[in-house]
N, C-alpha and C positions, 0 to 999 in steps of 0.2 A: 735352566741353562739354555734350552732351545728357544724360549721366549726372548731371552737377552740377545741371542744371536740373530733372531728375526728382526728385533728392533734395530740392531746395529745395521743389518743389511738394508732395511727400509730407509734408514737415515742416509746411507751411502748412495742409494739409488735415487734419492730425491733429485728432481731436475733443477738446474740452475735457475735462479730468479730472473725473470725478464728485466731488461734495463729500466723499463718505465715503472717497475714496481719495486725497485731497490730501496726507495725511501721507506721509512718505517710505516707499515700499514696502520690504519686507524681501527681501533677495536670496534667502535660504533658503526663506522661506514664500510668496513671490510670484513671483520671477523664475524660479527653478528649476522650479516646476510648469508655467509657461508653456512653457519649453524642452522639458520632458518631454512635455507634451501635443502639441506640434508635432512631436515625433520628433527634435528636434535632437540630443539626447544618446542616441539609440538606437544599437544595434550596427551598423545599416546606414548610420549618418551619423557625426556627430562623436564619438559615444560608442564608436566602434570603437577597438581597441587602439592603432592608429596615427593615429586621428583621420581627418579628411578636409580636403584643401586647406590643410594646415598648421595646422588649428584642431582641438584635441582637448578634449573634455569627458569627465568621468567618466560611466560608463554609468548612465543614468537618474538622474544627479545624486547619486551616493552620496558624493561628496567636494565639498561646496559651497565650501570654502576654495580648493581647487585650481581649481575652475571660475571662481571670482571672479578669481583671478590670471590665468587664461587669457584672460578677457574684457577685463579692465581694464589688464593690464600687458604682455601679449604683442603681437607684430606692431606694435611701436612705438606702441602706443596707438591704432592706426587703427580698432579695433573700437568704440571709444567716442569721442564728441565731446560733451563736457559743454556747450560753448557752443551747439551746434546738434544736439540729440539725433537729429533726423531724418537727419542726415548720418552717423550712426554705422553702421558695417557691421553691427552687431547688429540694426539695424532695416532698413537698406537691402537687405541680402542676402535675408532671408526674405520681404520684400515684392516682390522681383525688381526693385526700383528700380536695383539693380546686378546683373549676371548672377550667377545662383545655380544650380549644378548640381542642388541639391536641390529646385528648383522653388519655387513660392509656398507659404509656410508660415504667413504672417501677414497678416491683413487690415489695411491701413493705416487703415481707418475703424472698426476694432473696438476693444473694451475692452482686449484684451491688448496691442495696440500702445500704447495710451494709458498702461497701467501700466508697460511697459518704458521708455517715454519719460520718465515721471515719475521712475522710479528713476535714470535717467541724469542728468536735470536736478537731482536731489537730491545729485548727487556720487557716485553708485554706491556707496552704503554697503555695507560688507562684512558678512558673516555675524556676528551678535552672539552670542557664547557665552553672555551673560546674558539674552538675549531669550527670549520664549516659544517653546516647542517643540511640535510636533505630537504629540499623544498618541494619536489614534485617529480613525477615520471611521465613519460610520453611513450605510447606504443605506436609504431609505424609498421605498415601503413594504417592510417586511421580507419579506413574501410576498404575491404577487398571484395570483388565480385569474382566468384569461382564457378567452374563447371563441376558436375558430380564426379567424384574420384580425384579431383585436383588437390594440390597441396600449396601452401604458402608459408614462408618463414616470417615471423614477427621479430621486431627489434625493440628492446626497451631501453630508453635513454633516461638517465637520472640527471636532475639539475640540483646544484648545491648553492648555498647562500653566498658563496664567494664568486658566483657566476660561472663556475666550471661545469662541464658536462662529462658523462661517462656512460659507456655501454655496459649495462648491468643485466643483459638478457640471461646470462648463464646463472645468475643468482636469483632470478625472479621465479615465482610460482605462477603457473598458468592454469586457469579453469575455463571450461566452456559454459556459457550461459544457456545453451540449448544443444545438448548432445545429439538430438535428432537431426540437427542441421550440420554440425561440425564438431570434431573432437580436436584436442590439442595435446601434444606430448610435453615432456618436461623441458625440452629445449625451445619451445615456442613454435613448433611447426604444426600448422593447422591442416587437417585432412577433412575433406567434405564427406558427409555421410548421407544427407538427404537434402530436400529442397526447403527453401524458406529464408528467413533472415534471423541471424542470431548474433552472438558476440563472443569474444574471448577476453577474459579479464586477467590482467597481469598484477601481481602483488609483489611489492618490494619494500621492505622496512616500513610497513604500515602506510604505504602509498599505493593507491589504486588507479589504474587506467584501463580503458576498455577499447578494443578494436572491433569494428563491425564486420560481419561476414554475410555476404548476400549470395544466395545460390538460386538463380531463377528457376521457376517451375518449367517443365517441358511442354509448354503450351505455345503454339504458334498464333500469336495475336497481332494483327496488323497495327502498325503505328497509328493508322487513321482512326482506329477504335478509340484510342485515348485522346486524339486530337479533336474528335467529334463529340466526346463526352461533355455533357452540360456542366458548367462551372458557375457558381454563384459568388464564391469568396475564396480566401486562402486555404480553407479546409479542403476544397475540391482540388485546387492546384497542387498542393503538396501531397494530398492523398493519391491522386492519380499518378504523380511522379513515382511514388513508392510502388504502386501496382504495376506500372510499366516496367520498372526495374525487376520486379519479381515475376513478370509474365502472368499476372492474374487479371482476368477480365472483370470490369465492374459490372455488377448486376444491374438490370433495368430498374426503373423506379417501381415502387409498390403502387397498388391502386389507392384511390383516394380514401376508401373506407378503412383500409389498413393503416394508412398514414394518420388519419384523424384519431383513431384509437391509440396508436403508438404515441402520438404527441400529447394527448390528454394524460395518458398513464405516466409518461416520463416527466411531464412538467408540473402537473397538479395532482397526480396520484389517484385519479378517479376515471371511471368510464364516461365517454360522452353519452348523452341521452340519444334516444332514437332520432329526435328532431334535430339535434346538433349534427348527427352523422348525415342525415338527409340534406340538411342545409349546406354542409361543406361539399358533399358530392355533387349537388346541383349547381353550385357556384361555378360559373364559366368566366368570370371576369379575371383579368390578369392579376398576378401577385396575391393570389388567395392564400398561399402558404405563409407569406409574410404577414398577412392580416391575421391569420390564425395564431401565429407566434405572438403577435402583439396582444391579442385577446387573452391568450392563456397566461402570459406574463403579468397581466393586470387583474386576473381573477383572484377573488378572496381565498380560494382553495390553494392557490400558490403559496400563501403564507403558511397554511396548515402543513403542507407537504414539505417545505424546506425547513420549517421549524423542527419538524420530526427528524429530517436528515441531520441537522446540526445538533439536535439533542442526542442522537446516537453518538456523534463524534465527541461531544462534551460530557457524556455520561450522566444524563439527568435520570436519576433513579432513586426510589425510596429505599433501596437496599443500602445506599450510602448516605442519603440525606433525609432530613426530617420533612414532614409534609409541607410545612410553611416554606422551607427552603426550596423544595422541589417546585412548588407553585411559582415562587419568585424567580428561580433560575429559568424555568420554561418561559415565563412571561417576558423576561428580559430578552431571551433569544427570539421569541416571537415578535416582539416590538422592533428588534433590529431588522428582521426579515421584512416586516411590514413597511419599514421606513426605507428599505433598500439600502441599508448602510453599506458602504464599500467594505470589502472583505478586510483590507488592511486596517481600517478603523475598528471593525468588529473585533479582530484579533488583538489589536492594541488595547482595547478596552478590557478584554478578558485578562490579558497578561498583567496589566497594571491595576486590576481592580482592588479596591479596599472599601471598608465600611461594613454595614450590617447585612446579614445573610438574607433578610427579608426586604430591605429597602434597595440594596445594591445586588441584584440577582447574580451578576457575573462573579461575585466573590465566592460563590459556591464551587467554582472550578478548583479553588484552593482547599475546599472542604473535602472534595473527592480525592485530592492528592495532597496529603498533609505533611510530608517530609520533603526536604530539598531535592533528594534524589528522584523521588517519584514525580515531583513537579517538573524537574528538568526532562525526565524521560518522556512525560506525556506532552509537554509543550513541543518537544522535538517530534514526537510521533504524530500529534494531531495537526500541527501547523507546518511541518517541514517534510512529513512522510519519511522520517529517518528514525530507525530504531538504534539507540545508542546504549541500550542496557548492558550489552556484552562488555562494554568498556569500563563498567563499574569495577570489575575485578582485574582486568588486564587490557592491553591494547586490543581493539576489536579485530577478531581474526579474519573478517571478510570485508572490512571497511577501513578507512584511514583514521578513524577516531581513536585517539589514545586515551590511556588511563588518566593522564594529566588533564586532557581536554574535558573529559567527563566531569572531573571534580571542579574544574574551573567554571564549567557551565552550571553545575549544581550549586556552586557557591553564590551564584547570582540570587538564589532564592533562600539563602541561609537566614536572612533577617525577617522573613515573612512569618507573622505570628497571628494567632487567633485567641480570643478570650470569650468566656461565658457561653454556656449552653442554656442553662436556666429553664425552668418549667418542665412540664411533662413532654417527653420526646414524642410519644405517639399522638398526643393531642395537637401537635404542631405548633406549640407556642414557645418552643426553644428559640433562642436568639444567639447568633455567633457574629462576632465583630472581627473583621480582618484588619490588621494594621502592620506597620513595618517598624522594626526596632532600629535604633541608631547604631548599634554594634552587633557583633556576632559573626562567626565564620564557620564554615564546614571544614573539618580536617580531612586532609588527604591521608587515608590509612597507611599507605606505603611509607610516607615520610613523617607522619605525625605533625605536619604543619598545614596551615591553610594553603590551598592553591589559589593564586591571584584570580579573582573572578573575571571571567571573560566569556563572551558568546563563542559558539563554535567557529573556528577558523577566523577569529577576530582578535585584535589586540586586547590585553587586559585593561580593565578600568584603571584610571589613575589611582595611585596608592592613597591619596588624600580624598577620594570620592566619598562624600558623606550623605548623598541623597538615596532615594529608592533605587537600588540596583536594577530593578525591573524596567525602569524608564529607558536607560540606554539599551537594555536587551530588546525591548519592544521596538525601539528605533532601528536597531540592526535587523531584527526579525522581519519587519515589514518594509525595509528599504527596497526601492526598485531594483537595486543591483544585487539583491539576495535572490539568486535564481531558484533555490530550493523552495522558498516560500510560495512564489507564484506558480511554479511547476506543480506543487503539491495540490493546490486548490483546483488548478486547471484539470489535472488528472482525475480528481474526484468528480468534478462536474461532467467531464467527458464520459467517465464510466457510468454515470447515472443515465445518460442518453444513449450510449452505445452498448451497454451491458458488459463491455470489456474496456479496461483502461488502456491508455497508450503505454502505461507501465503497469505490469501485473506482477504480484498483487498490487492493488490500488494504493496502499499506504506503505509501499516498500521501494522508495526512490533512491536506494543506495547506488553508488557508482557502478557496482558490479551487477546491477540489474537494469540493463539499458532499455530504453523505450523501443517499441516496435517501429516507430516513425519519429526519430529524434528531431529532424527539421520541423515537423508539424508541431511537436510539443513546444519546441523553442519559439516558434512563431506565435502560437496561441498564448504562451506566457508573455511575450513582448506585446501582443495585442491587449491582453488584460492589464498590463502596466500602463499602456497608453490610454486605456479607458478608465483609469483611476480605480482599478479593482472593482468595477461595477459588474457583478456577476450576471445580472440580467442581460447585459450586452454580449457577454460570452455565450449565454444560453441562446440568445437570438441568432448569433452567428451560426451556432450549431443547428438550430431548428430550421434555418433558411438555407442550409447547405444541401446540395444534391447528394452528398455522401450520406446524410441522415435519411434521405428518402428511399434509399435502395431497398429492394425486395430482400426478404430473408430466404427465398427459395434458391438453393444452390444450383449453380451451372457446372457442367463438367469442367470448365476452365477456372472455377474458383471454389470448388467443393472443399479443397484442402485448406482454404483460408481459415485461420483461427484468430488472427490478431492484426490484420492489415485492412480490414473494413472494406473488402470488395463487395461484401453483402452485409445485411443486417443479421444480428445473432439473436435468436429467440432467448427469452429469459422468463423463468417462472415468476409470477407476481409475488412481491414481498408480502409477508404475513398480514401486515396491517392493510395494505392495498387490497389484497384478496378478500379480507373480511369486509371491507367497505364495499367492494364490488358485488359481493353476494348480497349484502344488505340493500344496496341500491336496486338490484334486479328484483329481489323478493319484496322489497318494501318493508322489511322487518329488521330493525337494528338489534345488535347485541347490547346487553346491559353490563355496565362495569361498576360493581358495588363493593368489591373487596380488594384489599392490598395484601400481597404475599409478604410475610415477614421473614427475616433471616433465620428464625428458628423453626421454620416450616409451618407455622400457624398463619392464620389470616385475620384481617381486621376489616371491619365495615368502613366504607367511605361514602360520602355524599357529594364528592367533588365533581362527579360526572353525571350529567343529566341523561334522560332517555334518548335524546337526539345526538349524543356525542358519537362522532366517528372515531374509528380506531386511530386514524392519523392525528386526531386531536388529543389523544391521551398524553398527558405530561409525563407520566411516571411509568417507566418500564416494569415496575413491580406490580402494576395492576394485574390482578388475577384474571387470566383468560386461557382456558385450555386450548382454544383454537389457535391463538397467537403463539402459544408455546409449541404446539404440535407442528406449526408451519415455520418455525425457526426464527422468531423475532430476536432482535438483538437484546440480550439481557443488560447491556451496558456495564459490564464488569470491568473490561479493560478497553483501552483505545486501540481497536483493531477491527477492520472490516470483516475479519474472519469470524467474529462473534455472531454475525447474522448468517444463517444457514438456508440455502436453497436446495439442499439435498433431499431427494424423495425418500419416503419411508412407508412401510406397511401401515403404520398408524395413520398417516395422512390418507391413504387409500380408504381405510375403514371409516375415517371421519367424514369423508365425502360420500362414500357409498351408502352407509346406513346410519350415520351419526345425526345428531340433532342440528348441526350447523346449517344444513340445507333442507332436510326433510321437514323439520318443524316449522321453518320459515315459509316454505311453500304451502304448508297446510294451514297456516295461521289465517283466521277469519278476517283479520284486519290488514292482510297483506295484498301484494300486487295481483295475485291470481284472483282473489275475490273482486277486486276493482275491475279487472279485465273482463271477467265473466258477467259482471253486472250490466255491461253494455251490450250483451248478447251478440258477440261478434261471430262472424262466420269463420270457417276453418282457415280460409286464406288469410284473413286478418290476424288470427291467432299466430299462425306460422310466421308471417311477416314481422309481427311485433316481437315475438320471442327471439328471432334471429337478430333483430336490430338492437334489442335491449341487452342480449347476452354477448353477442359476437360482433356487434357494431357493423354489421353488413346485412344485406338482404340475402335470403336463401337462394341457392342455385335452383335451376329448374328441376333437377333430380330430387333435391331435398324437399322442395315445395310439393312435388307430386306425391312423394312417399308419405309425408306426414299429413298432408291434407286428406289423403285417403284414410289414414288411421283415425283422424279426428271425425271425419264425416261418418265413419262406420261405427263410432262409439255410441252405445246406448245413453240416453239422457242422464240416467242416474250414475253413469261412470264417466261422464264428460269431464268433470273436475279432476278426477284421478288421472285421466289421460293427459290433460293439460299440465298437471303437476309433473307427470312422468316426462313430458316433452321438455319442460324447463329443467328438470333434474338432469336429463341426458346432455343438455347444452352446458349447464353449470359444472358438470364433472368432466367435460371434454378438455383435451389438451389445448384446443384453440381458445377456450375461455381462460384456462389457468396460466397461459403464457402470453406475454407480450411479444409480438412477432413482427 
């Protein structure tokens, strides 16, 4: 009796409906956003797979038709009372007029309650397939600069297919992209917490928009500092503008020895020789940085390094492919790098590949990803930097991708087929032929019907399209006006040279993860399109910028910088690069004679000769304890997170007393033997060791200290002392890091 009286009272106290909202509300455009804002259709409530309390809604409202049925037809209609809207469980439960485990979610005196009551009173109109559709949202202001402790209110405006606009701020969900910079409350009010640049993401009905928040650091840096800073190209102009806005002082340039080592490692993945260091440092002619960039981009090692990088991206591994396919796949990638194939052509060839696994190496991309869903997810991840996997079951909770878009995209690959393995798998004579069927579709599980095939955010293919669906996909993917495609590759290349991407993580370019310098990323993407996706031109732009030359030594006025490139960021050498660097210094290479199989066993291989560098390994399944210890990419999934640069005790032990360094230094055919055969003096040994290991001459203090040790060593201990000298350098942080 008390519950009934409470319901009646709530009904009588409901506020009158505003004049502008007296027309029947839309279930899809009005009701679902209210439920989403209240959290009713979240994963922790009725949006869970099994629902809650016998009431199930689609997660974040991705299926309005099913939600309408659940609300109006299930539970014997008890959730809705058209004669007395206030008695409806849809209103009584979230206002706690009736006991509700989810607590109070709706204010009976608020406008959302009034809107829901109006919808019920209007007869609970169902979603209208012909009605206006939400086309996008905008957050204003787009970027705001605030002082510590300040606040700012954001407004979210929705645009609909009929051209109308509406303020939807109160139904939007807000999250901060960096809560160390600013927080945001449920109403869209931003509060500054710390210094830096972050963003606030607004989510409304599967649409995402982001507003930037800039909080300058408390440094007094004269405008003349930025005006006088050297500039070579757009990277410097836009980078300095960001630093000026944040009050971060640009670091001075690094010395020549540091730069040449950095450029070699970042461009071709190997250390410069002592002679190459000395030559660059001694060069006093103008434009020597530009000449070095051109030299490195033309080196044969460039091909090894970037074929290795793209093999990580495209998952070249014997754990998924047969030996013959691995060789063909890697050879195809390497040939494209050697030919400097434009990135759009490279990707187009991968996406539309067909033929034999050994003759057409790119077809192995579809051997690694064998079902339409994984093909779609990995094309999106590898070439757009977008993870759409969450949309496989429901609308993406953090992005704008819907469940329908996911299956429309995956349906583009539904007719890709393969036939014939043949032969013995481990002997590498298996053959797989990729082809495209004339018919076949992927069913959308929710509807039981095929979703019309369509690229993301693009119109579906014509119903009578009879060709290879991957062709229009490739055209859309690589089109100059597809911003995600070019932004994704620009961000990957940038991260290679700067240790940190303009967007981090590097392969997470969702709208809710904004770039640290959006104007710079946009400008570099436009530059890359203008250069016909020639990545060498992008790399040269980076290498010749003054931003790339900055020292990694922090200043008091930029020590807090983590992603705006006021200074260079040190980075531990990747496993393969480190292995090759140790081999180059010691003169002793690792041998690669076994392949690790999926069952834990190994198999002998003769594919790699004694002079093979780690960067030249085609197969990530090649057995190497050193590479495994130092976090090489196993190429199991398309994600930069697969490669680890995290330190470990095992790494320390491997360097300190393992065979990786000690056995190489002691090898009779190694560099130490060759050096001592020339009977060098202590000064020559120290000079050579520093140049070979650290790419710089020793300081006066270093020289004095180690020359005294060498000069005082007995003749029978001289080699041991030299080995110890090299060991101390090879295990130093200066050697292990690119800085």
